[in-house]
C-alpha positions in Angstrom: -178.2 79.8 221.3 -181.3 81.0 219.3 -179.7 84.4 218.8 -176.5 82.8 217.5 -178.5 80.6 215.1 -180.5 83.6 213.9 -177.3 85.6 213.4 -175.7 82.8 211.5 -178.7 82.4 209.2 -178.8 86.2 208.6 -175.1 86.2 207.6 -175.6 83.3 205.2 -178.7 85.0 203.7 -176.7 88.2 203.3 -173.8 86.4 201.6 -176.3 84.6 199.2 -178.0 88.0 198.4 -174.6 89.6 197.7 -173.5 86.7 195.4 -176.8 86.8 193.5 -176.6 90.6 193.0 -172.9 90.3 191.9 -173.8 87.6 189.3 -176.8 89.6 188.1 -174.7 92.7 187.7 -172.1 90.8 185.7 -174.7 89.3 183.4 -176.3 92.7 182.9 -172.9 94.3 182.1 -172.0 91.7 179.5 -175.6 91.7 178.0 -175.6 95.4 177.7 -172.1 95.3 176.1 -173.3 92.7 173.6 -176.5 94.6 172.7 -174.7 97.9 172.3 -172.1 96.2 170.0 -174.8 94.5 167.9 -176.7 97.7 167.5 -173.5 99.5 166.5 -174.0 102.0 169.4 -170.4 101.4 170.4 -167.4 101.0 168.1 -166.8 97.2 168.1 -163.4 97.8 166.4 -162.3 99.5 169.7 -164.3 97.6 172.3 -165.2 94.3 170.6 -168.2 92.4 172.2 -168.6 89.3 174.4 -169.7 86.8 171.7 -166.7 87.7 169.6 -164.4 87.3 172.6 -165.9 83.9 173.3 -165.2 82.8 169.7 -161.5 84.0 170.0 -161.2 82.2 173.3 -162.5 79.0 171.9 -160.0 79.2 169.0 -157.1 79.6 171.5 -158.7 76.8 173.6 -158.9 74.4 170.7 -155.2 74.7 169.9 -154.3 74.7 173.6 -152.4 78.0 173.1 -154.3 79.8 175.9 -153.0 77.3 178.4 -149.4 78.0 177.4 -149.9 81.7 177.9 -151.8 81.2 181.2 -149.1 78.8 182.5 -146.2 81.2 181.8 -147.9 84.2 183.4 -149.1 82.3 186.5 -145.7 80.8 187.0 -144.0 84.2 186.8 -146.6 85.8 189.1 -146.4 83.1 191.8 -142.6 83.2 191.7 -142.5 87.0 191.9 -145.2 87.0 194.6 -143.5 84.4 196.8 -140.0 85.8 196.5 -141.1 89.4 196.8 -143.2 88.8 199.9 -140.8 86.5 201.7 -137.8 88.8 201.0 -139.8 91.8 202.1 -140.8 90.1 205.4 -137.2 89.0 206.1 -136.0 92.6 205.6 -138.9 94.0 207.7 -137.9 91.6 210.5 -134.3 92.9 210.3 -135.5 96.5 210.5 -137.7 95.6 213.5 -134.8 93.8 215.2 -132.3 96.6 214.8 -133.6 100.1 215.3 -130.4 101.7 214.1 -130.5 99.8 210.8 -134.2 100.9 210.4 -133.2 104.6 210.9 -130.4 104.3 208.4 -132.5 102.7 205.6 -135.8 104.5 206.3 -135.2 107.5 203.8 -133.9 105.0 201.1 -137.0 102.9 201.4 -139.2 106.0 201.2 -137.5 107.1 198.0 -137.7 103.5 196.5 -141.4 103.4 197.4 -142.0 106.8 195.6 -140.2 105.7 192.4 -142.5 104.4 189.7 -141.4 100.8 189.5 -143.2 100.1 186.2 -141.2 103.0 184.6 -138.0 101.3 185.7 -139.1 97.9 184.3 -137.0 98.3 181.0 -133.9 99.1 183.1 -134.5 96.1 185.4 -134.9 93.8 182.4 -131.7 95.1 180.8 -129.8 94.4 184.0 -131.3 91.0 184.7 -132.1 89.7 181.3 -134.9 89.5 178.8 -136.2 86.1 179.8 -138.5 85.0 182.6 -135.8 86.1 185.2 -136.2 89.8 184.1 -140.0 89.6 184.2 -140.0 88.0 187.7 -137.6 90.7 188.9 -140.0 93.4 187.8 -142.8 91.7 189.7 -140.5 91.4 192.8 -139.5 95.0 192.6 -143.1 96.2 192.8 -144.1 94.1 195.8 -140.8 94.1 197.7 -140.7 97.7 199.0 -144.5 97.7 199.8 -144.0 94.5 201.8 -141.0 95.9 203.7 -142.7 99.2 204.7 -146.1 97.6 205.5 -144.8 94.7 207.5 -142.3 96.8 209.4 -145.1 99.2 210.4 -147.3 96.2 211.5 -144.4 94.9 213.7 -143.8 98.3 215.2 -147.4 98.7 216.2 -147.4 95.7 218.4 -148.3 96.7 222.0 -145.3 97.8 224.0 -147.0 96.6 227.2 -147.1 93.1 225.8 -143.5 93.2 224.8 -142.4 94.5 228.3 -144.5 91.8 229.9 -142.7 89.1 227.9 -139.4 90.7 228.7 -140.2 90.6 232.4 -140.7 86.9 232.1 -137.3 86.6 230.6 -138.3 86.2 226.9 -135.6 86.7 224.4 -136.0 88.9 221.3 -136.4 85.9 219.0 -139.2 84.6 221.3 -140.9 87.9 221.3 -140.8 87.9 217.5 -142.1 84.4 217.0 -144.5 84.2 219.9 -146.0 87.7 219.8 -145.0 90.0 216.9 -145.6 87.6 214.0 -148.6 85.7 215.5 -150.4 89.0 216.3 -149.9 90.2 212.7 -151.0 87.1 210.8 -154.2 88.7 209.6 -152.3 91.8 208.5 -149.8 89.7 206.6 -152.5 87.7 204.8 -154.1 91.0 203.7 -150.6 92.2 202.6 -150.3 89.0 200.6 -153.6 89.7 198.9 -152.4 93.2 197.9 -149.2 91.7 196.6 -151.1 89.4 194.2 -152.3 92.5 192.3 -148.8 94.1 192.5 -147.1 90.9 191.2 -149.6 90.7 188.3 -148.8 94.3 187.4 -145.1 93.6 187.3 -145.5 90.5 185.2 -147.9 92.1 182.7 -145.6 95.1 182.3 -142.6 92.8 181.9 -144.4 90.7 179.3 -145.4 93.9 177.4 -141.7 94.7 177.0 -139.9 91.5 176.2 -142.1 88.3 176.4 -143.2 86.2 173.4 -145.8 84.3 175.5 -148.1 85.1 178.5 -151.2 87.1 179.1 -149.3 90.4 178.8 -147.9 89.3 175.4 -151.4 88.4 174.2 -152.7 91.9 175.2 -149.7 93.6 173.6 -150.0 91.5 170.4 -153.7 92.2 170.1 -153.2 95.9 170.4 -150.3 96.0 167.9 -152.4 94.2 165.2 -155.6 96.0 166.2 -157.4 92.8 167.2 -159.3 94.2 170.2 -161.1 90.8 170.7 -157.7 89.3 171.6 -156.9 92.3 173.9 -160.3 92.0 175.7 -159.9 88.3 176.0 -156.5 88.8 177.6 -157.9 91.3 180.0 -160.8 89.1 181.0 -158.5 86.0 181.5 -156.2 88.2 183.6 -159.2 89.3 185.7 -160.3 85.7 186.3 -156.8 84.5 187.2 -156.3 87.4 189.7 -159.7 86.6 191.2 -159.0 82.9 191.6 -155.6 83.6 193.3 -157.3 86.1 195.6 -160.0 83.6 196.5 -157.4 80.9 197.2 -155.8 83.2 199.8 -159.3 84.0 201.1 -159.9 80.3 201.7 -156.6 80.0 203.5 -157.6 83.0 205.7 -160.9 81.4 206.5 -159.2 78.1 207.5 -156.8 80.0 209.7 -159.7 81.9 211.4 -161.6 78.7 212.0 -158.5 77.1 213.6 -158.1 80.1 215.9 -161.6 79.6 217.4 
């Protein structure tokens, strides 16, 4: 019991140390950036500096414009993330269920995975439309194939011995799927969902670069077009914070799941 208590304290201490170091590094980076900008050691026209970004952010905050851009981008990202991940999982289940179908579509999936989806974004938007639908479809296209290939591989790697044992007890294929294959891969699927957060954001930002008149991607593109690097850097920082928050929400869900398993 004492050993478990000591180990628990050690883990908590380690987490606290890591958090303090991370915050310290963040403060040092922004402080150095500000100092170099003030001393004109870096070109503030190209890089801006933190205090200027804060002023621009406050301006967008006062007129509530930042919330409109954030709302649009978050909505598109969540939509693309959920549709892309769920669709990918359904297709992965179909491939696992039918080996012949998997063999037929395997080369096509490999080719689709190799294609640069961001380069195909303009074509996807022309096909689907220039509104939110087109941007969401770009996000889906980036996460879909990755989800299919990864989830299918996870399902295939389930122990054959366990599958044979379930079959010997008369388990049907659907029972094997829902009582063994999916439950044994929950951790992998959560990690895949985390990866898809980044993939969906990439799709949304690329889509907003091309057609949108609102959203974080639009802010970044607008800032670069009018040479307002403060707006660009503000957009990048807001994007980073939003991605981190979404990632942390999934982390919390994962921790709750792990706690319930004990």
